[in-house]
N, C-alpha and C positions, 0 to 999 in steps of 0.2 A: 842193096837196100836204098830206096829213094829218100833223100832228105826232105824235110818239111818244105823248104824253099822250092826244091824241084817238084815236089808233089803239088804245091800251090800254083807254081807256074804252069805245070801241065794241065791242071784243071782250068786255070784262068784262060788258057789258050783255046779251050773247047768252044766257048761262046760267050758273048758279052751281052747281057740283057740291055734292052734299049734304055737310054737315059743314064747308064752307068759307064764310067770310063774303065778301061782295062786295069788301071792302077787301083781303082776302088774295088774291083772284083778280086784282084790279087790280095788286097788287104783283108777283105771279108773271108776269102778262102783260107788265108794263113791263120786267121783267128779261129776258124772252124777246125782247121787241122790241129792247132794247139789244144783246143777243147777235146778233140777226139783222142789225142795222145794222153791228156790228163785223165780222161774217162777210162782209157785202156789200162792206165796205171792204177786204177781203183779209186780215183778221186774226182769229185765233180769240179768243174772249173771254178765255181765260187769258193769251194773249200781250198783248192790249190792256191788261190790268191790270198787266203788268210794264213797260210803257212809260212814258216820261217825260211830264210835262205841261209845255207851253211856253206862256207868256203874255207878251204885249208889255207892258212896264212903262212905256216911254217911247219916243217917236219924234219926231224934229225935224230939219228941214234945218239944216245948219251955215251960219250967215249969213256967216262969214268964209272959207268954203271952197266956192266955187261948184261945184255938181254933186255934193256929198256930203251925206250925212245920218248921223245917229247913231241907232241903235236899241238899246234895252236890253230884254232878255228875261229872265224868270226861268224856270229849268228845275228842276222838282221831280221827284225820283225816289222811288218807293216802295221799301221794303226789297227788295234784290235787283234793282231796276229798271235798265233800260239803254236806250240809244238804239241804233237801227240804225246800222251804219257809214254815214258820210255825208261830203259835202263842202259847203262854203258858197259863197255867191256869189263869183265870181272876183275881185271887187274888195274883198272883205271882210277887214279887219283886225279881229281879235276879241281882247278881253281878257276872261277869265273869272275871277270871284272867288267862292270857295266861301263860301256864307252859313251852311250848317249841314251837319253830318255829314262824310262823306268821299267824294270823287269819284275814281274811277280813270279816267285819260285816256291815250290814246296818239294822238299827232299825227304824221303822216308816218312816217319811219323811226326816230324816237326811241323809246326803250324806254317801256313803260307806267309811269306814276307815279301814286301816290295823293296827292291834295291834301286837306288838312283845312280846317275852317272857319277863315277868316282868311287863307288862302293863295290865290294866283292864278297864272294862266299865260296865255300868249297863243298865237294862231294867226296865221301869216302868210297873206296872200292866196294862194288856190289850194291850201291845205293839205288833206290828207285826214285825216279823224278816224275812225280805225278802231275805237277803244274810247272810249266815254263812258258810264260806269255808276256806280251806287251801289256803293261798296266794302264796304258792310255788307248782310248778309242780314236784319238785325234792326231797324235804324234808318233812317228816311227821310233824304234828303240833298237839298240844293238849291244852285243857283249862280245868279249874275247874269252874263249874257254881254252885253258891250257891243260892238256892231258899228259900225265906221266903214266906210261902203259907198257906192258910187256911187248917186245918187238913184234911178236907174231900174233898178238891178240887183235882180232878183227871180227866184226865191224866195231867201230868205236861206239855207235849208238844203234839200238834196236828198239823200234816202237813196240808197245805192248800189243798182243794179239787182241783183236776185237772179240767181245763175247760171242761164243758160238762158232768162231772160226777155228780152223785146224792148222 
């Protein structure tokens, strides 16, 4: 399989339109390749830029609780960014701590609430997370989510199916 970089370099080597440098052609080609990958994954490039970035910060089996593990993830939202409505692994108890900015969250039938840096909330196993988004259109926001979950329970997060999809 060709990497995006290799794909972009290969296409950039085909021809250079007059007035454009080879470097500019590669940059435009890479941007187009990223857009194609996002489209192939079912998201438009504009939507993909509004989504959160999730990174595992820590994962370890709990030595004193057989069959359980702890997983900490950072979730970073660009201004106006949001997560799709979702649910987490059935066994997952989650504590979320806002690291920066402000996060709007709605879990289950509770009303939506905005949490600011230094505040936290939790989600019980089996909860539905209908709203998880940056409360600001101008500033980024991030949180640390700590999962206590069955060792074999995967995935940690599953987006809701779109209406009409199978």
